[in-house]
C-alpha positions in Angstrom: 9.5 29.1 5.8 11.3 31.2 3.2 11.3 30.2 -0.4 15.0 30.8 -0.6 15.7 28.0 1.8 14.3 25.4 -0.6 15.0 26.8 -4.1 17.1 29.5 -5.7 14.6 30.0 -8.5 13.5 33.6 -9.3 9.8 34.3 -8.5 7.6 34.3 -11.5 4.8 36.7 -12.4 2.1 35.8 -14.9 3.9 38.0 -17.4 7.3 36.3 -17.1 8.5 34.7 -20.4 8.5 31.0 -20.1 10.9 28.8 -22.1 11.3 25.1 -21.9 14.8 25.5 -20.3 13.4 27.9 -17.7 10.3 25.8 -16.9 11.8 23.4 -14.5 14.2 25.9 -13.0 11.5 28.5 -12.3 9.2 26.1 -10.3 9.5 27.2 -6.7 7.9 26.9 -3.3 5.3 29.6 -3.2 5.8 32.0 -0.3 3.1 31.0 2.2 2.8 30.5 5.9 1.1 27.1 5.4 3.7 25.2 7.3 3.6 27.7 10.2 -0.2 27.4 10.4 -0.2 23.7 10.6 -0.6 22.8 6.9 2.2 20.2 7.2 -0.1 18.2 9.6 -3.0 18.6 7.2 -1.0 17.3 4.3 0.3 14.4 6.4 -3.3 13.5 7.3 -4.3 13.3 3.6 -1.3 11.1 2.7 -1.8 8.9 5.7 -5.3 7.9 4.4 -3.6 6.9 1.1 -0.9 4.9 2.9 -3.4 3.2 5.2 -5.7 2.3 2.2 -2.9 0.6 0.2 -1.3 -1.3 3.0 -4.6 -2.7 4.4 -5.6 -3.8 0.9 -2.3 -5.7 0.4 -2.3 -7.8 3.6 -6.1 -8.3 3.7 -6.2 -9.6 0.2 -4.0 -12.6 1.1 -6.6 -13.8 3.5 -9.4 -13.6 1.0 -7.6 -15.6 -1.8 -9.1 -19.0 -1.0 -12.7 -17.7 -1.0 -12.0 -15.7 -4.3 -10.6 -18.8 -6.0 -13.6 -20.9 -5.1 -16.4 -18.4 -5.9 -15.0 -17.1 -9.1 -13.7 -20.5 -10.3 -10.4 -18.8 -11.1 -7.1 -20.5 -12.0 -3.8 -20.1 -10.2 -2.7 -18.0 -13.1 -5.5 -15.5 -12.5 -4.8 -15.4 -8.7 -1.1 -14.6 -9.4 -2.1 -11.9 -11.8 -4.3 -10.5 -9.1 -1.2 -10.0 -6.9 1.6 -9.4 -9.4 -0.4 -7.3 -11.9 -1.0 -4.6 -9.3 2.7 -4.5 -8.4 3.8 -4.5 -12.1 1.5 -1.5 -13.0 2.7 0.3 -9.8 6.4 -0.2 -10.8 5.9 0.9 -14.4 4.0 4.0 -13.8 5.8 5.6 -10.8 8.6 7.3 -12.7 6.2 8.7 -15.3 3.7 9.9 -12.6 6.5 11.6 -10.7 7.5 13.6 -13.7 3.9 14.5 -14.6 3.4 15.7 -11.0 6.2 18.2 -11.4 4.5 19.5 -14.6 0.8 19.2 -13.8 0.9 19.6 -10.0 0.8 17.0 -7.2 -2.7 17.8 -5.8 -4.7 16.9 -8.8 -2.8 13.7 -9.5 -2.9 12.6 -5.9 -6.7 13.1 -5.7 -7.1 11.3 -9.0 -5.3 8.4 -7.5 -7.9 8.1 -4.7 -10.7 8.2 -7.3 -9.1 5.5 -9.5 -8.4 3.3 -6.4 -12.1 3.6 -5.5 -13.2 2.6 -9.1 -10.7 -0.3 -9.2 -12.0 -1.5 -5.8 -15.6 -1.4 -7.0 -14.8 -3.3 -10.2 -12.9 -6.0 -8.3 -15.5 -6.2 -5.6 -18.3 -6.8 -8.1 -16.3 -9.5 -10.1 -18.6 -12.2 -11.5 -18.0 -16.0 -11.7 -18.8 -15.9 -15.5 -15.5 -14.1 -16.2 -13.4 -16.5 -14.0 -11.5 -13.6 -12.4 -10.7 -11.6 -15.5 -12.7 -8.6 -14.2 -11.0 -9.0 -10.8 -7.6 -8.7 -12.5 -8.9 -5.6 -14.4 -10.0 -4.0 -11.1 -6.6 -4.7 -9.6 -4.8 -3.1 -12.5 -7.0 0.0 -12.1 -6.1 -0.1 -8.4 -2.4 -0.2 -9.4 -2.8 3.0 -11.5 -4.5 4.7 -8.5 -1.8 3.4 -6.1 1.0 4.8 -8.4 -0.6 8.2 -8.3 -1.0 8.0 -4.5 2.3 6.6 -3.5 4.5 8.7 -5.8 2.9 12.0 -4.9 2.6 11.3 -1.2 6.4 11.4 -0.6 6.7 14.6 -2.5 3.7 16.2 -0.8 5.1 15.4 2.7 8.5 16.7 1.7 7.0 20.0 0.3 4.9 20.5 3.4 7.6 20.1 6.1 10.5 22.5 6.7 14.0 21.4 6.1 15.1 19.7 9.3 11.6 18.2 9.8 11.2 16.1 6.6 12.4 12.9 8.3 9.8 13.4 11.0 7.0 13.7 8.4 8.2 10.7 6.4 8.6 8.7 9.5 5.1 9.4 10.8 3.7 8.6 7.4 5.3 5.2 7.7 3.2 4.5 10.8 0.1 4.4 8.6 1.7 1.9 6.2 2.9 -0.4 9.0 -0.4 -0.1 10.9 -2.4 -1.1 7.8 -0.1 -4.1 7.3 -0.8 -5.1 10.9 -4.5 -4.8 10.9 -5.0 -5.9 7.3 -5.2 -9.6 8.2 -7.7 -9.0 10.9 -9.9 -6.8 8.7 -9.5 -9.4 5.8 -10.4 -12.3 8.1 -13.5 -10.5 9.5 -14.7 -9.2 6.1 -14.1 -12.6 4.4 -16.4 -14.2 6.9 -19.1 -12.0 5.5 -18.0 -12.0 1.9 -14.6 -11.6 0.2 -16.1 -8.8 -1.9 -16.0 -6.5 1.1 -12.2 -6.7 1.2 -12.4 -4.5 -2.0 -15.7 -2.7 -1.4 -14.3 -1.6 2.0 -11.9 0.7 0.1 -14.6 2.6 -1.7 -15.9 4.8 1.2 -12.3 5.3 2.4 -11.0 6.4 -1.0 -14.1 8.6 -1.5 -13.4 10.3 1.8 -9.7 10.7 0.8 -10.7 12.3 -2.5 -13.0 14.8 -0.9 -10.5 15.5 2.0 -7.7 16.0 -0.5 -9.7 18.3 -2.8 -10.7 20.4 0.2 -7.4 20.5 2.2 -4.4 19.9 -0.1 -2.6 22.8 -1.7 0.2 23.3 -4.2 3.2 24.7 -2.4 5.3 24.1 -5.5 4.3 25.9 -8.7 3.9 23.3 -11.5 6.0 23.8 -14.6 3.0 23.6 -16.9 4.8 25.0 -20.0 7.3 22.1 -19.9 6.6 19.6 -22.8 5.8 16.1 -21.9 8.1 13.4 -23.3 5.4 10.9 -24.4 7.9 8.8 -26.5 10.2 8.4 -23.5 7.3 7.5 -21.2 5.9 4.9 -23.7 9.3 3.2 -24.3 10.1 3.2 -20.6 6.7 1.7 -19.7 6.9 -1.0 -22.3 10.5 -1.7 -21.3 9.9 -2.1 -17.6 6.6 -4.0 -18.2 8.2 -6.5 -20.6 11.4 -7.0 -18.7 9.9 -7.3 -15.2 7.0 -9.5 -16.4 9.4 -11.9 -18.1 11.5 -12.1 -15.0 8.4 -12.7 -12.9 7.6 -15.6 -15.2 10.9 -17.2 -14.1 9.6 -17.4 -10.6 6.0 -18.4 -11.6 6.3 -20.2 -15.0 2.7 -19.5 -16.0 3.5 -19.0 -19.7 5.5 -21.0 -22.1 9.2 -20.4 -22.6 8.8 -19.0 -26.1 6.1 -16.5 -24.9 8.3 -15.5 -21.9 11.3 -15.0 -24.2 9.3 -12.9 -26.6 8.1 -10.6 -23.8 11.7 -10.3 -22.5 13.0 -9.3 -25.9 10.2 -6.7 -26.3 11.1 -5.3 -22.9 14.8 -5.1 -23.5 14.4 -3.6 -27.0 12.1 -0.9 -25.6 14.6 -0.1 -22.8 17.3 0.2 -25.5 15.2 2.6 -27.5 14.5 4.6 -24.3 18.2 4.8 -23.6 18.9 6.1 -27.1 16.1 8.6 -27.1 16.3 10.2 -23.7 19.7 12.0 -24.1 18.3 13.8 -27.2 15.1 15.0 -25.5 14.9 18.6 -24.2 12.7 17.7 -21.2 13.0 13.9 -20.6 10.4 12.0 -18.7 13.1 10.6 -16.4 15.4 13.2 -14.9 18.6 11.1 -15.2 20.7 14.1 -14.2 19.6 13.6 -10.6 22.0 10.7 -10.5 24.9 13.1 -10.9 24.4 14.0 -7.3 26.4 11.4 -5.4 24.1 11.4 -2.4 21.0 10.8 -4.6 22.8 8.1 -6.6 24.2 6.2 -3.6 20.9 6.4 -1.6 18.9 5.2 -4.6 21.3 2.3 -5.2 21.2 1.2 -1.6 17.4 1.4 -1.7 17.3 -0.8 -4.8 19.6 -3.4 -3.2 17.5 -3.3 0.0 14.4 -3.9 -2.1 16.0 -6.9 -3.8 17.2 -8.2 -0.4 13.8 -8.1 1.4 11.2 -7.7 -1.4 10.2 -11.4 -1.4 11.0 -12.2 2.3 7.4 -11.7 3.5 6.1 -13.9 0.7 8.6 -16.5 1.7 7.6 -16.2 5.3 3.9 -16.7 4.3 4.9 -19.9 2.4 6.8 -21.1 5.5 4.1 -20.3 8.0 1.3 -21.8 5.8 3.5 -24.8 4.7 6.1 -26.2 7.1 4.6 -24.4 10.1 1.1 -25.6 9.3 -0.9 -22.4 9.8 -4.0 -21.2 8.0 -3.8 -17.9 6.0 -5.4 -15.7 8.8 -3.1 -17.1 11.5 -0.1 -16.8 9.2 -1.0 -13.1 8.5 -1.3 -12.3 12.2 2.0 -14.1 12.9 3.8 -11.5 10.7 2.9 -8.8 13.3 6.4 -8.6 14.8 7.8 -7.3 11.5 5.2 -4.6 11.1 5.2 -3.6 14.8 9.0 -3.1 14.8 8.8 -1.2 11.5 6.1 1.0 12.9 7.9 1.8 16.1 11.4 2.4 14.7 10.5 4.2 11.5 9.3 7.6 13.0 12.2 7.6 15.5 14.8 7.1 12.8 13.2 9.6 10.5 13.3 12.3 13.2 16.8 11.3 14.2 17.9 11.7 10.5 16.8 15.3 10.7 19.4 15.9 13.3 22.4 13.7 12.4 21.7 12.8 8.7 21.4 9.4 7.1 25.1 8.3 6.6 25.3 6.6 10.0 21.6 5.5 10.4 21.2 3.7 7.0 24.1 1.2 7.3 23.1 0.5 10.9 19.6 -0.3 9.8 20.7 -2.5 7.0 23.1 -4.3 9.4 20.3 -5.0 11.8 18.0 -6.2 9.0 20.8 -8.5 7.7 21.1 -10.1 11.2 17.4 -10.9 11.0 17.8 -12.4 7.6 20.8 -14.5 8.8 18.6 -15.8 11.6 15.9 -16.8 9.1 18.4 -19.1 7.3 18.3 -21.4 10.4 14.5 -21.8 10.9 12.8 -25.2 10.8 9.2 -26.4 11.3 10.1 -26.8 15.0 11.5 -23.3 15.6 9.7 -21.7 18.5 7.6 -18.7 17.5 9.4 -16.4 20.0 12.6 -17.0 18.1 11.0 -16.5 14.8 9.4 -13.3 16.1 12.8 -12.1 17.1 14.2 -12.6 13.6 11.2 -10.8 12.1 11.5 -7.9 14.5 15.2 -7.5 13.7 14.3 -7.4 10.0 11.4 -5.0 10.5 13.2 -2.8 12.9 16.3 -2.6 10.7 14.1 -1.8 7.7 12.4 1.0 9.6 15.8 2.3 10.7 16.8 2.4 7.0 13.8 3.6 5.0 12.9 6.9 6.6 16.5 8.3 6.7 17.2 7.0 3.2 14.0 8.6 1.8 14.8 11.8 3.6 18.3 11.9 2.1 16.9 11.3 -1.5 14.1 13.9 -1.2 16.2 16.5 0.5 19.0 16.3 -2.0 16.9 17.5 -4.9 15.3 21.0 -5.6 11.6 21.5 -5.0 10.7 21.5 -8.6 12.2 18.0 -9.1 10.7 16.2 -6.1 8.0 14.5 -8.1 10.6 13.1 -10.4 12.8 12.0 -7.5 9.8 10.4 -5.7 8.9 8.6 -9.0 12.5 7.2 -9.4 12.5 6.2 -5.7 9.2 4.3 -6.1 10.3 2.7 -9.4 13.6 1.4 -7.8 11.9 0.2 -4.7 9.2 -1.7 -6.6 11.7 -3.0 -9.2 13.8 -4.3 -6.3 10.7 -6.2 -5.0 9.9 -7.7 -8.4 13.6 -8.7 -9.0 13.6 -10.2 -5.5 10.7 -12.4 -6.4 12.5 -13.4 -9.7 15.7 -14.2 -7.9 14.8 -15.9 -4.6 11.5 -17.6 -5.5 13.1 -20.0 -8.0 15.7 -20.9 -5.3 13.0 -21.5 -2.7 10.5 -23.4 -4.9 12.9 -25.4 -7.1 11.8 -29.0 -7.1 8.5 -28.2 -5.3 5.4 -29.4 -7.3 3.1 -26.6 -8.5 0.2 -28.3 -6.8 2.0 -28.0 -3.5 2.8 -24.3 -4.1 -0.8 -23.6 -4.9 -2.1 -25.6 -1.9 0.3 -23.9 0.5 -0.1 -20.3 -0.8 -3.8 -20.3 -1.2 -5.1 -22.6 1.6 -2.2 -23.2 4.1 -2.6 -25.8 6.7 0.8 -27.6 6.2 2.4 -29.8 3.6 1.0 -33.1 4.8 -0.2 -33.9 1.3 3.3 -33.4 -0.1 5.7 -34.9 2.5 8.5 -35.4 0.0 8.4 -31.7 -0.9 9.0 -30.5 2.7 12.8 -31.1 2.8 13.2 -29.7 -0.7 11.3 -26.5 0.2 13.3 -26.0 3.5 16.6 -26.3 1.7 15.5 -23.8 -1.0 14.1 -21.5 1.7 17.4 -21.4 3.5 19.3 -20.7 0.3 16.9 -17.8 -0.6 17.3 -16.2 2.8 21.1 -16.5 2.5 21.0 -14.7 -0.9 18.8 -12.0 0.7 21.4 -11.7 3.6 24.2 -11.2 1.1 22.3 -8.6 -0.8 21.5 -6.7 2.4 25.2 -6.6 3.2 25.9 -5.2 -0.2 23.2 -2.5 0.4 24.9 -1.7 3.7 28.3 -1.2 2.1 26.8 1.2 -0.5 24.9 3.1 2.2 28.1 3.5 4.2 29.9 5.0 1.2 27.4 7.8 0.7 28.3 11.4 1.5 27.0 13.1 4.6 23.4 14.4 4.7 22.1 16.9 7.2 
């Protein structure tokens, strides 16, 4: 690999003058033979551990919730914060982490993510009944910080390590770990919960410790960090407060756990912070968010289609969990295992579409993937408690396969459209938009699905499963809302498909 193929920056020597304007432009791929000597596979192995860790934790935790609720004497509010707090922290921090990775280097931040994930897992796993779940939430928030460091940097690390023309392959293979973790998470969660729910968290500690040591030993910095670039702390703070307040308030629409006045105050705080951020950033010499990336039409269109896809399918798996544990009458472990068709299709199709995007680009693949996913969502608008599982599996496989067909080529297009010294920022924006889409999805479709359903029924179904026999009057209401929510997701997926089809070519 030659540095000129990735960046037009002039090589620096230690004596080269370094101005703020030159800092970003001078960051370059260091001329090494790492890729030819197999470093790309080493980097992929490190990022695979991180992807596997995060995905196993997510699906395994759903199985452990009933045991956690009972032993810690926690409220439904605490349980929801255990789930949503993690995602909220992840969303808020990804754009900031991405920019810091370009300045400080990806390796140190990625390894710090492993370490924080281990600490958060330890705190959560040792939670005590005396705190009624408050220490569990604290552990999950620390996990969210670690996950932001891991997930944001992993995309940039894989892109740095693979040659142009092979990036889709690397990103596609990395998806296998995420899908595999999603598949085996319920099994691991069920087995560990039989022993103790604490091991669902403590199980992460040795894995994260291994990942930290493996990353310190094997990861390198192919891209020279722009360490002289000043850090836009004001922009980072206002963006974090803005995203936190706005997304938290919107989440409260789906789960009204706070009063209306408190939710409104949080929303105002978030919107004001975003307004201050928008006024400050154009005046900053080195902004925390590289908004100029959106001037590139491919980057802008791919990011928008990714956001719309996140809104379309972000809450679908949660809705399916509600359906399987409610109208379908399954317990949490069985419901988790029944989601396997989605993860299996995603795992099979993702690497193939990623590799294919290296040869023919993303312009054809991404709208096809979104169309297939939309067909699956349209099928889900027709499900009933008597729908045979093979048909439900077909709809889930269409949705998972379509998502796999979309995600790798779309990520490839985004990461390949930016210079090497801005890949961290690009990965941060990508992560922020994807996670924002998921949280907006929850805020949009959950009120549709759960309107008129008693909170007691929601808690019973989501935590324990086993059907809605105790709430027979709520069944018809829930099914009507569920169909409406899937129909909205279908329409959003079609909108994402249209945007993806209008993007310029990418090879």
